[in-house]
Gaussian input, Z-matrix of N, CA and C with variables (Angstrom, degrees):
# hf/3-21g

backbone

0 1
 N
 C     1     B1
 C     2     B2     1     A1
 N     3     B3     2     A2     1     D1
 C     4     B4     3     A3     2     D2
 C     5     B5     4     A4     3     D3
 N     6     B6     5     A5     4     D4
 C     7     B7     6     A6     5     D5
 C     8     B8     7     A7     6     D6
 N     9     B9     8     A8     7     D7
 C    10    B10     9     A9     8     D8
 C    11    B11    10    A10     9     D9
 N    12    B12    11    A11    10    D10
 C    13    B13    12    A12    11    D11
 C    14    B14    13    A13    12    D12
 N    15    B15    14    A14    13    D13
 C    16    B16    15    A15    14    D14
 C    17    B17    16    A16    15    D15
 N    18    B18    17    A17    16    D16
 C    19    B19    18    A18    17    D17
 C    20    B20    19    A19    18    D18
 N    21    B21    20    A20    19    D19
 C    22    B22    21    A21    20    D20
 C    23    B23    22    A22    21    D21
 N    24    B24    23    A23    22    D22
 C    25    B25    24    A24    23    D23
 C    26    B26    25    A25    24    D24
 N    27    B27    26    A26    25    D25
 C    28    B28    27    A27    26    D26
 C    29    B29    28    A28    27    D27
 N    30    B30    29    A29    28    D28
 C    31    B31    30    A30    29    D29
 C    32    B32    31    A31    30    D30
 N    33    B33    32    A32    31    D31
 C    34    B34    33    A33    32    D32
 C    35    B35    34    A34    33    D33
 N    36    B36    35    A35    34    D34
 C    37    B37    36    A36    35    D35
 C    38    B38    37    A37    36    D36
 N    39    B39    38    A38    37    D37
 C    40    B40    39    A39    38    D38
 C    41    B41    40    A40    39    D39
 N    42    B42    41    A41    40    D40
 C    43    B43    42    A42    41    D41
 C    44    B44    43    A43    42    D42
 N    45    B45    44    A44    43    D43
 C    46    B46    45    A45    44    D44
 C    47    B47    46    A46    45    D45
 N    48    B48    47    A47    46    D46
 C    49    B49    48    A48    47    D47
 C    50    B50    49    A49    48    D48
 N    51    B51    50    A50    49    D49
 C    52    B52    51    A51    50    D50
 C    53    B53    52    A52    51    D51
 N    54    B54    53    A53    52    D52
 C    55    B55    54    A54    53    D53
 C    56    B56    55    A55    54    D54
 N    57    B57    56    A56    55    D55
 C    58    B58    57    A57    56    D56
 C    59    B59    58    A58    57    D57
 N    60    B60    59    A59    58    D58
 C    61    B61    60    A60    59    D59
 C    62    B62    61    A61    60    D60
 N    63    B63    62    A62    61    D61
 C    64    B64    63    A63    62    D62
 C    65    B65    64    A64    63    D63
 N    66    B66    65    A65    64    D64
 C    67    B67    66    A66    65    D65
 C    68    B68    67    A67    66    D66
 N    69    B69    68    A68    67    D67
 C    70    B70    69    A69    68    D68
 C    71    B71    70    A70    69    D69
 N    72    B72    71    A71    70    D70
 C    73    B73    72    A72    71    D71
 C    74    B74    73    A73    72    D72
 N    75    B75    74    A74    73    D73
 C    76    B76    75    A75    74    D74
 C    77    B77    76    A76    75    D75
 N    78    B78    77    A77    76    D76
 C    79    B79    78    A78    77    D77
 C    80    B80    79    A79    78    D78
 N    81    B81    80    A80    79    D79
 C    82    B82    81    A81    80    D80
 C    83    B83    82    A82    81    D81
 N    84    B84    83    A83    82    D82
 C    85    B85    84    A84    83    D83
 C    86    B86    85    A85    84    D84
 N    87    B87    86    A86    85    D85
 C    88    B88    87    A87    86    D86
 C    89    B89    88    A88    87    D87

   B1=1.4653
   B2=1.5427
   B3=1.3356
   B4=1.4650
   B5=1.5317
   B6=1.3385
   B7=1.4650
   B8=1.5196
   B9=1.3337
   B10=1.4492
   B11=1.5280
   B12=1.3332
   B13=1.4629
   B14=1.5218
   B15=1.3227
   B16=1.4526
   B17=1.5272
   B18=1.3327
   B19=1.4636
   B20=1.5212
   B21=1.3318
   B22=1.4690
   B23=1.5237
   B24=1.3224
   B25=1.4677
   B26=1.5234
   B27=1.3352
   B28=1.4647
   B29=1.5291
   B30=1.3318
   B31=1.4688
   B32=1.5224
   B33=1.3255
   B34=1.4689
   B35=1.5235
   B36=1.3228
   B37=1.4662
   B38=1.5236
   B39=1.3348
   B40=1.4673
   B41=1.5219
   B42=1.3497
   B43=1.4648
   B44=1.5262
   B45=1.3296
   B46=1.4677
   B47=1.5235
   B48=1.3366
   B49=1.4664
   B50=1.5181
   B51=1.3397
   B52=1.4647
   B53=1.5224
   B54=1.3228
   B55=1.4580
   B56=1.5269
   B57=1.3351
   B58=1.4649
   B59=1.5283
   B60=1.3311
   B61=1.4672
   B62=1.5234
   B63=1.3451
   B64=1.4634
   B65=1.5225
   B66=1.3254
   B67=1.4615
   B68=1.5221
   B69=1.3453
   B70=1.4624
   B71=1.5237
   B72=1.3407
   B73=1.4592
   B74=1.5240
   B75=1.3422
   B76=1.4587
   B77=1.5284
   B78=1.3387
   B79=1.4614
   B80=1.5219
   B81=1.3196
   B82=1.4634
   B83=1.5195
   B84=1.3479
   B85=1.4684
   B86=1.5214
   B87=1.3301
   B88=1.4649
   B89=1.5352
   A1=110.31
   A2=115.23
   A3=119.15
   A4=110.42
   A5=116.01
   A6=119.59
   A7=110.57
   A8=116.39
   A9=120.58
   A10=110.35
   A11=116.46
   A12=121.07
   A13=110.27
   A14=116.44
   A15=121.00
   A16=110.52
   A17=116.41
   A18=119.97
   A19=110.59
   A20=116.41
   A21=120.19
   A22=110.02
   A23=115.69
   A24=120.56
   A25=110.59
   A26=116.18
   A27=120.82
   A28=109.96
   A29=116.05
   A30=120.03
   A31=109.96
   A32=117.33
   A33=120.96
   A34=110.80
   A35=116.75
   A36=120.30
   A37=110.95
   A38=116.72
   A39=119.93
   A40=110.00
   A41=116.17
   A42=120.11
   A43=109.92
   A44=116.34
   A45=120.42
   A46=110.39
   A47=116.94
   A48=120.95
   A49=110.24
   A50=116.24
   A51=120.29
   A52=109.46
   A53=116.04
   A54=120.74
   A55=110.31
   A56=115.81
   A57=119.98
   A58=110.72
   A59=116.56
   A60=120.63
   A61=110.64
   A62=116.71
   A63=119.44
   A64=109.57
   A65=117.23
   A66=120.80
   A67=109.87
   A68=116.23
   A69=120.06
   A70=110.32
   A71=117.35
   A72=121.05
   A73=109.81
   A74=116.35
   A75=120.88
   A76=110.05
   A77=115.70
   A78=119.58
   A79=110.33
   A80=117.07
   A81=120.40
   A82=110.61
   A83=115.90
   A84=119.63
   A85=110.14
   A86=115.54
   A87=119.57
   A88=108.95
   D1=-49.51
   D2=-178.35
   D3=-62.85
   D4=-43.31
   D5=179.40
   D6=-61.65
   D7=-42.25
   D8=-179.98
   D9=-61.05
   D10=-46.96
   D11=179.91
   D12=-60.83
   D13=-41.80
   D14=-179.39
   D15=-63.42
   D16=-44.93
   D17=-179.44
   D18=-62.29
   D19=-40.88
   D20=178.85
   D21=-63.31
   D22=-42.33
   D23=179.70
   D24=-62.62
   D25=-44.37
   D26=179.64
   D27=-62.98
   D28=-42.30
   D29=179.93
   D30=-61.10
   D31=-44.47
   D32=179.77
   D33=-63.20
   D34=-42.90
   D35=-179.51
   D36=-64.88
   D37=-41.16
   D38=179.41
   D39=-65.06
   D40=-38.69
   D41=178.65
   D42=-62.91
   D43=-43.93
   D44=179.46
   D45=-63.36
   D46=-42.55
   D47=179.37
   D48=-63.07
   D49=-43.10
   D50=179.50
   D51=-61.83
   D52=-41.30
   D53=179.53
   D54=-61.46
   D55=-44.87
   D56=179.71
   D57=-62.77
   D58=-45.36
   D59=-178.67
   D60=-62.91
   D61=-41.00
   D62=-179.95
   D63=-66.11
   D64=-38.71
   D65=178.46
   D66=-63.02
   D67=-43.29
   D68=179.04
   D69=-62.67
   D70=-43.04
   D71=178.90
   D72=-62.24
   D73=-39.55
   D74=179.44
   D75=-61.79
   D76=-43.71
   D77=178.98
   D78=-62.98
   D79=-39.47
   D80=179.72
   D81=-65.75
   D82=-35.36
   D83=178.33
   D84=-65.44
   D85=-37.20
   D86=-179.95
   D87=-71.10

């Protein structure tokens, strides 16, 4: 259970980080 929760949390954080990085790249493109 704990491992599952941790993996889900890590996945969400990585998704958020990817979103931020893509947004930053988009701004740089503009």
